[in-house]
N, CA, C and O atoms as a printed pandas DataFrame, in Angstrom:
     atom_number atom_name residue_name chain_id  residue_number  x_coord  y_coord  z_coord
0              1         N          MET        A               1   -4.800   -1.141   -3.348
1              2        CA          MET        A               1   -5.931   -0.680   -4.067
2              3         C          MET        A               1   -6.315   -0.817   -5.413
3              4         O          MET        A               1   -7.417   -1.147   -5.850
4              5         N          GLY        A               2   -5.279   -0.524   -6.030
5              6        CA          GLY        A               2   -5.315    0.152   -7.625
6              7         C          GLY        A               2   -5.673   -1.877   -8.469
7              8         O          GLY        A               2   -6.305   -2.118   -9.498
8              9         N          ALA        A               3   -5.191   -2.591   -7.810
9             10        CA          ALA        A               3   -5.369   -3.984   -8.363
10            11         C          ALA        A               3   -6.933   -4.006   -8.233
11            12         O          ALA        A               3   -7.665   -3.952   -9.221
12            13         N          TRP        A               4   -7.453   -4.101   -6.767
13            14        CA          TRP        A               4   -8.885   -4.146   -6.492
14            15         C          TRP        A               4   -9.846   -3.369   -7.445
15            16         O          TRP        A               4  -10.914   -3.764   -7.913
16            17         N          LEU        A               5   -9.118   -1.978   -7.654
17            18        CA          LEU        A               5  -10.038   -1.100   -8.611
18            19         C          LEU        A               5  -10.178   -1.758   -9.919
19            20         O          LEU        A               5  -11.210   -1.850  -10.584
20            21         N          SER        A               6   -8.963   -2.222  -10.212
21            22        CA          SER        A               6   -9.041   -2.731  -11.839
22            23         C          SER        A               6   -9.895   -3.794  -11.846
23            24         O          SER        A               6  -10.773   -3.755  -12.707
24            25         N          TYR        A               7   -9.860   -5.072  -10.847
25            26        CA          TYR        A               7  -10.602   -6.013  -11.133
26            27         C          TYR        A               7  -11.861   -5.752  -10.781
27            28         O          TYR        A               7  -12.605   -6.608  -11.259
28            29         N          ALA        A               8  -12.514   -4.828  -10.062
29            30        CA          ALA        A               8  -13.893   -4.440   -9.823
30            31         C          ALA        A               8  -14.202   -4.043  -10.915
31            32         O          ALA        A               8  -15.071   -4.715  -11.470
32            33         N          GLY        A               9  -13.840   -3.237  -11.422
33            34        CA          GLY        A               9  -13.875   -2.386  -13.041
34            35         C          GLY        A               9  -14.168   -3.611  -13.843
35            36         O          GLY        A               9  -15.310   -3.812  -14.254
36            37         N          LEU        A              10  -13.296   -4.348  -14.057
37            38        CA          LEU        A              10  -13.785   -5.613  -15.088
38            39         C          LEU        A              10  -14.855   -6.502  -14.807
39            40         O          LEU        A              10  -15.459   -7.159  -15.655
40            41         N          ALA        A              11  -15.120   -6.497  -13.288
41            42        CA          ALA        A              11  -16.287   -7.242  -13.101
42            43         C          ALA        A              11  -17.563   -6.402  -13.484
43            44         O          ALA        A              11  -18.574   -6.960  -13.910
44            45         N          VAL        A              12  -17.461   -4.813  -13.289
45            46        CA          VAL        A              12  -18.674   -3.843  -13.877
46            47         C          VAL        A              12  -18.812   -4.378  -15.406
47            48         O          VAL        A              12  -19.765   -5.059  -15.785
48            49         N          LEU        A              13  -17.812   -4.006  -16.168
49            50        CA          LEU        A              13  -17.626   -3.991  -17.305
50            51         C          LEU        A              13  -18.029   -5.612  -17.765
51            52         O          LEU        A              13  -18.551   -5.654  -18.879
52            53         N          ALA        A              14  -17.919   -6.539  -17.291
53            54        CA          ALA        A              14  -18.404   -8.171  -17.785
54            55         C          ALA        A              14  -20.067   -8.107  -17.271
55            56         O          ALA        A              14  -20.859   -8.724  -17.984
56            57         N          ALA        A              15  -20.597   -7.404  -16.099
57            58        CA          ALA        A              15  -21.959   -7.157  -15.847
58            59         C          ALA        A              15  -22.778   -6.605  -17.053
59            60         O          ALA        A              15  -23.763   -7.136  -17.565
60            61         N          THR        A              16  -22.127   -5.335  -17.434
61            62        CA          THR        A              16  -22.706   -4.833  -18.444
62            63         C          THR        A              16  -22.681   -5.386  -19.682
63            64         O          THR        A              16  -23.538   -5.187  -20.544
64            65         N          ALA        A              17  -21.580   -6.176  -19.810
65            66        CA          ALA        A              17  -21.610   -7.058  -21.255
66            67         C          ALA        A              17  -22.980   -8.080  -21.103
67            68         O          ALA        A              17  -23.861   -8.247  -21.946
68            69         N          TRP        A              18  -22.883   -8.605  -19.966
69            70        CA          TRP        A              18  -24.064   -9.672  -19.980
70            71         C          TRP        A              18  -25.522   -8.793  -19.882
71            72         O          TRP        A              18  -26.551   -9.437  -20.083
72            73         N          LEU        A              19  -25.607   -7.706  -19.656
73            74        CA          LEU        A              19  -26.863   -6.896  -19.623
74            75         C          LEU        A              19  -27.353   -6.911  -21.351
75            76         O          LEU        A              19  -28.320   -7.299  -22.005
76            77         N          LEU        A              20  -25.965   -6.196  -21.612
77            78        CA          LEU        A              20  -26.314   -5.783  -23.351
78            79         C          LEU        A              20  -26.826   -7.355  -23.689
79            80         O          LEU        A              20  -28.007   -7.502  -24.005
80            81         N          LEU        A              21  -25.902   -8.576  -23.618
81            82        CA          LEU        A              21  -26.735   -9.561  -24.168
82            83         C          LEU        A              21  -28.117  -10.091  -24.211
83            84         O          LEU        A              21  -28.849  -10.532  -25.096
84            85         N          ALA        A              22  -28.247   -9.810  -22.428
85            86        CA          ALA        A              22  -29.319  -10.266  -21.907
86            87         C          ALA        A              22  -30.617   -9.325  -22.735
87            88         O          ALA        A              22  -31.430   -9.925  -23.438
88            89         N          GLY        A              23  -30.680   -7.991  -22.575
89            90        CA          GLY        A              23  -31.188   -7.365  -23.524
90            91         C          GLY        A              23  -31.863   -7.332  -25.033
91            92         O          GLY        A              23  -32.915   -6.974  -25.564
92            93         N          THR        A              24  -30.567   -7.944  -25.397
93            94        CA          THR        A              24  -30.552   -8.277  -26.989
94            95         C          THR        A              24  -31.287   -9.551  -27.045
95            96         O          THR        A              24  -32.083   -9.593  -27.983
96            97         N          ALA        A              25  -31.246  -10.539  -26.349
97            98        CA          ALA        A              25  -31.765  -12.182  -26.357
98            99         C          ALA        A              25  -33.370  -11.797  -25.673
99           100         O          ALA        A              25  -34.350  -12.447  -26.037
100          101         N          GLY        A              26  -33.459  -10.955  -24.910
101          102        CA          GLY        A              26  -34.940  -10.499  -24.271
102          103         C          GLY        A              26  -35.300  -11.222  -23.179
103          104         O          GLY        A              26  -36.471  -11.542  -22.975
104          105         N          TRP        A              27  -34.128  -11.596  -22.239
105          106        CA          TRP        A              27  -34.316  -11.797  -21.117
106          107         C          TRP        A              27  -34.237  -11.084  -19.904
107          108         O          TRP        A              27  -34.395  -11.449  -18.739
108          109         N          VAL        A              28  -33.863   -9.613  -20.586
109          110        CA          VAL        A              28  -34.300   -8.392  -19.628
110          111         C          VAL        A              28  -35.006   -7.415  -20.604
111          112         O          VAL        A              28  -34.751   -7.648  -21.786
112          113         N          SER        A              29  -35.736   -6.500  -20.395
113          114        CA          SER        A              29  -36.494   -5.391  -20.955
114          115         C          SER        A              29  -35.713   -4.632  -21.395
115          116         O          SER        A              29  -34.774   -4.174  -20.744
116          117         N          GLN        A              30  -36.022   -4.306  -22.850
117          118        CA          GLN        A              30  -34.920   -2.813  -23.480
118          119         C          GLN        A              30  -35.374   -1.787  -22.719
119          120         O          GLN        A              30  -34.571   -0.860  -22.822
120          121         N          GLU        A              31  -36.348   -1.488  -21.949
121          122        CA          GLU        A              31  -36.147   -0.277  -20.982
122          123         C          GLU        A              31  -35.637   -0.133  -19.476
123          124         O          GLU        A              31  -35.846    0.839  -18.751
124          125         N          VAL        A              32  -34.882   -1.367  -19.124
125          126        CA          VAL        A              32  -34.385   -1.409  -18.052
126          127         C          VAL        A              32  -32.530   -1.632  -18.614
127          128         O          VAL        A              32  -31.628   -1.091  -17.975
128          129         N          ALA        A              33  -32.286   -2.380  -19.696
129          130        CA          ALA        A              33  -31.048   -2.598  -20.182
130          131         C          ALA        A              33  -30.186   -1.254  -20.969
131          132         O          ALA        A              33  -29.015   -0.885  -20.889
132          133         N          ASP        A              34  -31.268   -0.784  -21.681
133          134        CA          ASP        A              34  -30.530    0.521  -22.425
134          135         C          ASP        A              34  -30.162    1.901  -21.667
135          136         O          ASP        A              34  -29.498    2.760  -22.246
136          137         N          PRO        A              35  -30.588    2.057  -20.449
137          138        CA          PRO        A              35  -30.088    3.189  -19.829
138          139         C          PRO        A              35  -29.080    2.685  -19.139
139          140         O          PRO        A              35  -28.063    3.372  -19.237
140          141         N          CYS        A              36  -28.957    1.554  -18.343
141          142        CA          CYS        A              36  -27.780    1.075  -17.710
142          143         C          CYS        A              36  -26.710    0.932  -18.340
143          144         O          CYS        A              36  -25.669    1.379  -17.859
144          145         N          ILE        A              37  -26.722    0.150  -19.791
145          146        CA          ILE        A              37  -25.631   -0.270  -20.727
146          147         C          ILE        A              37  -24.302    1.021  -20.526
147          148         O          ILE        A              37  -23.208    0.866  -19.983
148          149         N          PRO        A              38  -24.853    2.246  -21.154
149          150        CA          PRO        A              38  -23.604    3.319  -21.138
150          151         C          PRO        A              38  -23.195    3.721  -19.647
151          152         O          PRO        A              38  -22.086    4.206  -19.424
152          153         N          ARG        A              39  -23.893    3.557  -18.894
153          154        CA          ARG        A              39  -23.594    4.252  -17.325
154          155         C          ARG        A              39  -22.453    2.800  -16.977
155          156         O          ARG        A              39  -21.411    3.006  -16.354
156          157         N          GLY        A              40  -22.762    1.617  -17.386
157          158        CA          GLY        A              40  -21.969    0.542  -16.756
158          159         C          GLY        A              40  -20.518    0.253  -17.222
159          160         O          GLY        A              40  -19.564   -0.203  -16.591
160          161         N          ALA        A              41  -20.657    0.744  -18.817
161          162        CA          ALA        A              41  -19.863    0.831  -19.457
162          163         C          ALA        A              41  -18.395    1.999  -19.219
163          164         O          ALA        A              41  -17.194    1.754  -19.329
164          165         N          THR        A              42  -19.013    3.128  -18.909
165          166        CA          THR        A              42  -18.361    4.434  -18.409
166          167         C          THR        A              42  -17.853    4.164  -17.047
167          168         O          THR        A              42  -16.662    4.376  -16.822
168          169         N          LEU        A              43  -18.659    3.702  -16.080
169          170        CA          LEU        A              43  -18.138    3.210  -14.622
170          171         C          LEU        A              43  -16.978    2.081  -14.889
171          172         O          LEU        A              43  -15.872    2.168  -14.356
172          173         N          GLY        A              44  -17.288    1.184  -15.629
173          174        CA          GLY        A              44  -16.288    0.135  -15.528
174          175         C          GLY        A              44  -14.889    0.713  -16.099
175          176         O          GLY        A              44  -13.898    0.647  -15.371
176          177         N          LEU        A              45  -14.799    1.253  -17.331
177          178        CA          LEU        A              45  -13.697    1.698  -17.838
178          179         C          LEU        A              45  -13.140    2.713  -16.874
179          180         O          LEU        A              45  -11.945    2.781  -16.587
180          181         N          ALA        A              46  -14.163    3.564  -16.353
181          182        CA          ALA        A              46  -13.236    4.746  -15.367
182          183         C          ALA        A              46  -12.449    3.936  -14.168
183          184         O          ALA        A              46  -11.339    4.242  -13.733
184          185         N          MET        A              47  -13.304    2.789  -13.712
185          186        CA          MET        A              47  -12.501    2.235  -12.425
186          187         C          MET        A              47  -10.998    1.413  -13.153
187          188         O          MET        A              47   -9.876    1.450  -12.647
188          189         N          VAL        A              48  -11.325    0.802  -14.270
189          190        CA          VAL        A              48  -10.112    0.448  -14.911
190          191         C          VAL        A              48   -8.796    1.097  -14.915
191          192         O          VAL        A              48   -7.659    0.687  -14.683
192          193         N          GLY        A              49   -9.306    2.273  -15.259
193          194        CA          GLY        A              49   -8.305    3.445  -15.605
194          195         C          GLY        A              49   -7.700    3.720  -14.407
195          196         O          GLY        A              49   -6.507    3.467  -14.239
196          197         N          LEU        A              50   -8.404    4.221  -13.534
197          198        CA          LEU        A              50   -7.953    4.661  -11.980
198          199         C          LEU        A              50   -7.110    3.858  -11.583
199          200         O          LEU        A              50   -5.946    4.232  -11.436
200          201         N          GLY        A              51   -7.583    2.259  -11.251
201          202        CA          GLY        A              51   -6.827    0.978  -10.835
202          203         C          GLY        A              51   -5.600    1.331  -11.522
203          204         O          GLY        A              51   -4.736    1.784  -10.772
204          205         N          LEU        A              52   -5.250    1.231  -12.923
205          206        CA          LEU        A              52   -3.852    0.867  -13.404
206          207         C          LEU        A              52   -3.101    2.417  -13.099
207          208         O          LEU        A              52   -1.894    2.371  -12.863
208          209         N          LEU        A              53   -3.689    3.605  -13.096
209          210        CA          LEU        A              53   -2.972    4.820  -12.504
210          211         C          LEU        A              53   -2.557    4.625  -11.276
211          212         O          LEU        A              53   -1.419    4.909  -10.902
212          213         N          LEU        A              54   -3.446    4.126  -10.553
213          214        CA          LEU        A              54   -3.044    4.006   -9.018
214          215         C          LEU        A              54   -2.008    3.003   -8.861
215          216         O          LEU        A              54   -1.226    3.152   -7.922
216          217         N          ARG        A              55   -1.861    1.872   -9.735
217          218        CA          ARG        A              55   -0.786    0.816   -9.796
218          219         C          ARG        A              55    0.438    1.326  -10.204
219          220         O          ARG        A              55    1.461    1.128   -9.549
220          221         N          LEU        A              56    0.412    2.091  -11.434
221          222        CA          LEU        A              56    1.328    2.664  -11.836
222          223         C          LEU        A              56    2.105    4.094  -10.640
223          224         O          LEU        A              56    3.325    4.248  -10.582
224          225         N          LEU        A              57    1.268    4.833   -9.945
225          226        CA          LEU        A              57    1.846    5.721   -9.166
226          227         C          LEU        A              57    1.905    5.001   -7.747
227          228         O          LEU        A              57    2.215    5.779   -6.845
228          229         N          ALA        A              58    1.687    3.741   -7.366
229          230        CA          ALA        A              58    2.312    3.113   -6.191
230          231         C          ALA        A              58    3.814    3.523   -6.032
231          232         O          ALA        A              58    4.136    4.235   -5.080
232          233         N          PRO        A              59    4.750    3.086   -6.947
233          234        CA          PRO        A              59    5.975    3.446   -6.808
234          235         C          PRO        A              59    6.416    4.266   -6.287
235          236         O          PRO        A              59    7.161    4.117   -5.319
236          237         N          VAL        A              60    6.040    5.526   -6.841
237          238        CA          VAL        A              60    6.226    6.996   -6.745
238          239         C          VAL        A              60    6.054    7.031   -5.229
239          240         O          VAL        A              60    6.994    7.224   -4.458
240          241         N          GLY        A              61    4.827    6.836   -4.866
241          242        CA          GLY        A              61    4.245    7.240   -3.205
242          243         C          GLY        A              61    5.204    6.318   -2.289
243          244         O          GLY        A              61    5.369    6.577   -1.097
244          245         N          ARG        A              62    5.797    5.275   -2.901
245          246        CA          ARG        A              62    6.892    4.342   -1.691
246          247         C          ARG        A              62    7.904    5.041   -1.785
247          248         O          ARG        A              62    8.621    5.261   -0.810
248          249         N          GLY        A              63    8.138    5.509   -2.965
249          250        CA          GLY        A              63    9.570    6.185   -2.684
250          251         C          GLY        A              63    9.622    7.504   -2.124
251          252         O          GLY        A              63   10.659    7.841   -1.551
252          253         N          LEU        A              64    8.617    8.335   -2.209
253          254        CA          LEU        A              64    8.462    9.626   -1.483
254          255         C          LEU        A              64    8.164    9.083    0.327
255          256         O          LEU        A              64    8.498    9.795    1.274
256          257         N          ALA        A              65    7.668    8.075    0.446
257          258        CA          ALA        A              65    7.232    8.224    1.994
258          259         C          ALA        A              65    8.580    7.144    2.434
259          260         O          ALA        A              65    8.646    6.832    3.623
260          261         N          ARG        A              66    9.477    6.672    1.617
261          262        CA          ARG        A              66   10.395    5.774    2.268
262          263         C          ARG        A              66   11.622    6.958    2.568
263          264         O          ARG        A              66   11.658    8.049    1.998
264          265         N          GLY        A              67   12.562    6.505    3.545
265          266        CA          GLY        A              67   13.918    7.328    3.606
266          267         C          GLY        A              67   13.874    8.511    4.744
267          268         O          GLY        A              67   14.878    9.214    4.855
268          269         N          ARG        A              68   12.778    8.743    5.565
269          270        CA          ARG        A              68   12.663    9.638    6.879
270          271         C          ARG        A              68   12.727    9.110    8.043
271          272         O          ARG        A              68   12.118    8.059    8.246
272          273         N          CYS        A              69   13.549    9.779    9.161
273          274        CA          CYS        A              69   13.729    9.357   10.662
274          275         C          CYS        A              69   12.236    9.160   10.964
275          276         O          CYS        A              69   11.381    9.785   10.338
276          277         N          GLU        A              70   11.977    8.404   11.798
277          278        CA          GLU        A              70   10.582    8.044   12.065
278          279         C          GLU        A              70   10.694    8.973   13.588
279          280         O          GLU        A              70    9.752    9.044   14.377
280          281         N          ARG        A              71   11.836    9.548   13.769
281          282        CA          ARG        A              71   11.322   10.538   15.064
282          283         C          ARG        A              71   11.741   12.101   15.105
283          284         O          ARG        A              71   11.605   12.953   15.983
284          285         N          CYS        A              72   12.408   12.148   13.573
285          286        CA          CYS        A              72   12.276   13.608   13.250
286          287         C          CYS        A              72   12.224   13.911   12.237
287          288         O          CYS        A              72   12.512   15.080   11.980
288          289         N          GLY        A              73   11.858   13.071   11.246
289          290        CA          GLY        A              73   11.662   13.532    9.873
290          291         C          GLY        A              73   12.897   13.651    9.067
291          292         O          GLY        A              73   12.705   13.567    7.854
292          293         N          ALA        A              74   14.138   13.828    9.458
293          294        CA          ALA        A              74   15.032   13.748    8.356
294          295         C          ALA        A              74   15.675   12.675    7.711
295          296         O          ALA        A              74   15.631   11.554    8.217
296          297         N          PRO        A              75   16.424   12.941    6.375
297          298        CA          PRO        A              75   16.640   12.004    5.616
298          299         C          PRO        A              75   17.482   10.543    6.535
299          300         O          PRO        A              75   17.972   10.587    7.664
300          301         N          THR        A              76   17.433    9.654    5.832
301          302        CA          THR        A              76   17.972    8.516    6.448
302          303         C          THR        A              76   18.796    7.645    5.478
303          304         O          THR        A              76   18.557    7.746    4.275
304          305         N          ASP        A              77   19.808    6.744    5.940
305          306        CA          ASP        A              77   20.172    5.897    4.878
306          307         C          ASP        A              77   19.317    5.074    4.277
307          308         O          ASP        A              77   18.135    4.901    4.574
308          309         N          LEU        A              78   20.092    4.433    3.200
309          310        CA          LEU        A              78   18.909    3.300    2.967
310          311         C          LEU        A              78   18.634    2.301    3.764
311          312         O          LEU        A              78   19.584    1.806    4.370
312          313         N          GLY        A              79   17.625    1.889    3.918
313          314        CA          GLY        A              79   17.261    0.766    4.361
314          315         C          GLY        A              79   17.113    1.042    6.238
315          316         O          GLY        A              79   16.718    0.154    6.992
316          317         N          GLN        A              80   17.595    2.687    6.790
317          318        CA          GLN        A              80   17.358    2.566    8.054
318          319         C          GLN        A              80   15.864    3.312    8.353
319          320         O          GLN        A              80   15.169    3.895    7.521
320          321         N          THR        A              81   15.598    3.126    9.716
321          322        CA          THR        A              81   14.845    4.060   10.123
322          323         C          THR        A              81   14.780    4.985   10.821
323          324         O          THR        A              81   13.773    5.558   11.237
324          325         N          LEU        A              82   15.903    5.213   11.012
325          326        CA          LEU        A              82   16.342    6.218   12.081
326          327         C          LEU        A              82   17.554    7.436   11.421
327          328         O          LEU        A              82   18.366    6.981   10.616
328          329         N          CYS        A              83   17.617    8.463   11.664
329          330        CA          CYS        A              83   18.515    9.345   11.027
330          331         C          CYS        A              83   19.847    8.647   11.933
331          332         O          CYS        A              83   19.777    7.783   12.806
332          333         N          ARG        A              84   21.129    9.384   11.366
333          334        CA          ARG        A              84   22.415    9.078   12.023
334          335         C          ARG        A              84   22.398    9.658   13.493
335          336         O          ARG        A              84   22.959    8.969   14.345
336          337         N          ASP        A              85   21.890   10.701   13.837
337          338        CA          ASP        A              85   21.690   11.010   15.100
338          339         C          ASP        A              85   21.067   10.238   16.039
339          340         O          ASP        A              85   21.546    9.721   17.048
340          341         N          HIS        A              86   19.861   10.207   15.575
341          342        CA          HIS        A              86   19.137    8.944   16.478
342          343         C          HIS        A              86   19.501    7.851   16.604
343          344         O          HIS        A              86   19.330    7.280   17.681
344          345         N          LEU        A              87   20.176    7.164   15.432
345          346        CA          LEU        A              87   20.525    5.996   15.601
346          347         C          LEU        A              87   21.949    5.825   16.615
347          348         O          LEU        A              87   22.096    4.864   17.370
348          349         N          LYS        A              88   22.823    6.807   16.489
349          350        CA          LYS        A              88   23.596    6.751   17.212
350          351         C          LYS        A              88   23.278    6.975   19.198
351          352         O          LYS        A              88   23.949    6.515   20.122
352          353         N          VAL        A              89   22.223    7.703   19.242
353          354        CA          VAL        A              89   21.849    7.907   20.484
354          355         C          VAL        A              89   21.057    6.401   20.823
355          356         O          VAL        A              89   21.429    6.072   21.950
356          357         N          SER        A              90   20.393    5.682   20.434
357          358        CA          SER        A              90   19.797    4.211   20.235
358          359         C          SER        A              90   20.557    3.566   20.649
359          360         O          SER        A              90   20.400    2.891   21.667
360          361         N          LEU        A              91   21.762    3.614   19.842
361          362        CA          LEU        A              91   23.197    2.300   20.194
362          363         C          LEU        A              91   23.727    2.600   21.519
363          364         O          LEU        A              91   23.746    1.742   22.402
364          365         N          ASP        A              92   24.207    3.930   21.709
365          366        CA          ASP        A              92   24.629    4.011   22.712
366          367         C          ASP        A              92   23.818    3.776   24.343
367          368         O          ASP        A              92   24.323    3.264   25.341
368          369         N          GLN        A              93   22.546    4.291   24.199
369          370        CA          GLN        A              93   21.615    3.637   25.029
370          371         C          GLN        A              93   21.750    2.095   25.205
371          372         O          GLN        A              93   21.878    1.587   26.319
372          373         N          MET        A              94   21.721    1.504   24.256
373          374        CA          MET        A              94   21.584    0.207   24.299
374          375         C          MET        A              94   22.923   -0.453   24.654
375          376         O          MET        A              94   22.825   -1.411   25.421
376          377         N          ARG        A              95   24.057   -0.149   24.274
377          378        CA          ARG        A              95   25.100   -0.327   24.694
378          379         C          ARG        A              95   25.644   -0.221   26.394
379          380         O          ARG        A              95   26.366   -1.027   26.980
380          381         N          ASP        A              96   24.993    1.127   26.966
381          382        CA          ASP        A              96   25.082    1.350   28.097
382          383         C          ASP        A              96   24.193    0.451   29.167
383          384         O          ASP        A              96   24.648    0.161   30.274
384          385         N          ARG        A              97   23.007    0.081   28.768
385          386        CA          ARG        A              97   22.450   -0.826   29.524
386          387         C          ARG        A              97   23.030   -2.481   29.482
387          388         O          ARG        A              97   23.015   -3.160   30.508
388          389         N          THR        A              98   23.555   -3.044   28.112
389          390        CA          THR        A              98   24.567   -4.266   28.096
390          391         C          THR        A              98   25.416   -4.042   28.833
391          392         O          THR        A              98   25.346   -4.958   29.653
392          393         N          ARG        A              99   26.540   -3.140   29.214
393          394        CA          ARG        A              99   27.377   -2.864   29.910
394          395         C          ARG        A              99   27.199   -2.881   31.368
395          396         O          ARG        A              99   28.144   -3.267   32.056
396          397         N          GLU        A             100   25.950   -2.456   32.000
397          398        CA          GLU        A             100   25.890   -2.552   33.271
398          399         C          GLU        A             100   25.150   -3.895   33.421
399          400         O          GLU        A             100   25.248   -4.264   34.591
400          401         N          VAL        A             101   24.408   -4.808   32.630
401          402        CA          VAL        A             101   24.289   -6.114   32.816
402          403         C          VAL        A             101   25.353   -7.036   33.080
403          404         O          VAL        A             101   25.376   -7.893   33.964
404          405         N          LEU        A             102   26.644   -6.654   31.826
405          406        CA          LEU        A             102   27.599   -7.614   32.319
406          407         C          LEU        A             102   28.399   -7.326   33.099
407          408         O          LEU        A             102   29.323   -8.116   33.297
408          409         N          LEU        A             103   28.313   -5.797   33.992
409          410        CA          LEU        A             103   29.436   -5.684   34.974
410          411         C          LEU        A             103   28.550   -6.296   36.236
411          412         O          LEU        A             103   29.151   -6.714   37.226
412          413         N          ARG        A             104   27.021   -6.337   36.165
413          414        CA          ARG        A             104   26.493   -7.188   36.999
414          415         C          ARG        A             104   26.553   -8.484   37.276
415          416         O          ARG        A             104   26.069   -8.918   38.321
416          417         N          ARG        A             105   27.061   -9.153   36.515
417          418        CA          ARG        A             105   26.952  -10.769   36.359
418          419         C          ARG        A             105   28.210  -10.907   36.750
419          420         O          ARG        A             105   29.195  -10.278   36.365
420          421         N          ALA        A             106   28.107  -12.064   37.812
421          422        CA          ALA        A             106   29.041  -12.673   38.058
422          423         C          ALA        A             106   29.646  -13.870   37.208
423          424         O          ALA        A             106   28.984  -14.841   36.841
424          425         N          GLY        A             107   31.387  -13.612   36.866
425          426        CA          GLY        A             107   31.805  -14.833   36.092
426          427         C          GLY        A             107   33.126  -13.920   35.526
427          428         O          GLY        A             107   33.480  -12.842   36.004
428          429         N          PRO        A             108   33.656  -14.510   34.575
429          430        CA          PRO        A             108   34.838  -14.092   34.141
430          431         C          PRO        A             108   34.754  -12.592   33.703
431          432         O          PRO        A             108   35.794  -11.936   33.737
432          433         N          ARG        A             109   33.812  -12.116   33.374
433          434        CA          ARG        A             109   33.872  -10.691   33.101
434          435         C          ARG        A             109   33.722   -9.843   34.581
435          436         O          ARG        A             109   34.418   -8.927   35.020
436          437         N          GLY        A             110   32.759  -10.392   35.054
437          438        CA          GLY        A             110   32.209   -9.295   36.158
438          439         C          GLY        A             110   32.973   -9.471   37.378
439          440         O          GLY        A             110   33.764  -10.396   37.192
440          441         N          SER        A             111   33.071   -9.043   38.415
441          442        CA          SER        A             111   33.481   -9.202   39.830
442          443         C          SER        A             111   32.470   -9.855   40.883
443          444         O          SER        A             111   31.394   -9.465   41.335
444          445         N          ALA        A             112   33.228  -10.989   41.092
445          446        CA          ALA        A             112   32.284  -11.751   42.301
446          447         C          ALA        A             112   33.052  -12.262   43.050
447          448         O          ALA        A             112   32.638  -12.887   44.027
C-alpha cells in the first residue's frame, strides 16, 4: 500500500509539473492552471509522505501481528502458528490417527 501511494503521489506531482509548464507555455489557460497547481503539489507531497510513512511502519505492524496462536492468541515460538499447548494437542491427534491406520494395515507392523 505504501509503495502504491508513493508512486501515485509522484504521478500527481508529475501531472502538476506538466500543468505548470502547460500554463506557462499557453497550452492551458492560466485560469485553469493557477488554482490546480498548489492543490496538486500539496496532494502529491502528502501522498508521497504518507506512502513513505506506511513503508517505514510496515515492519512494525508485521512484528506486532506475528507470534500469536491462531486458536487462542497466546504467544508462540518463532515461526510457529500454534502455542505449545495447541501444538502438542494437534501432534497427539495426528499421532493417534496415524497409529490407528498402521495397526489396521496388513504387513510386518500390523497383525494379519
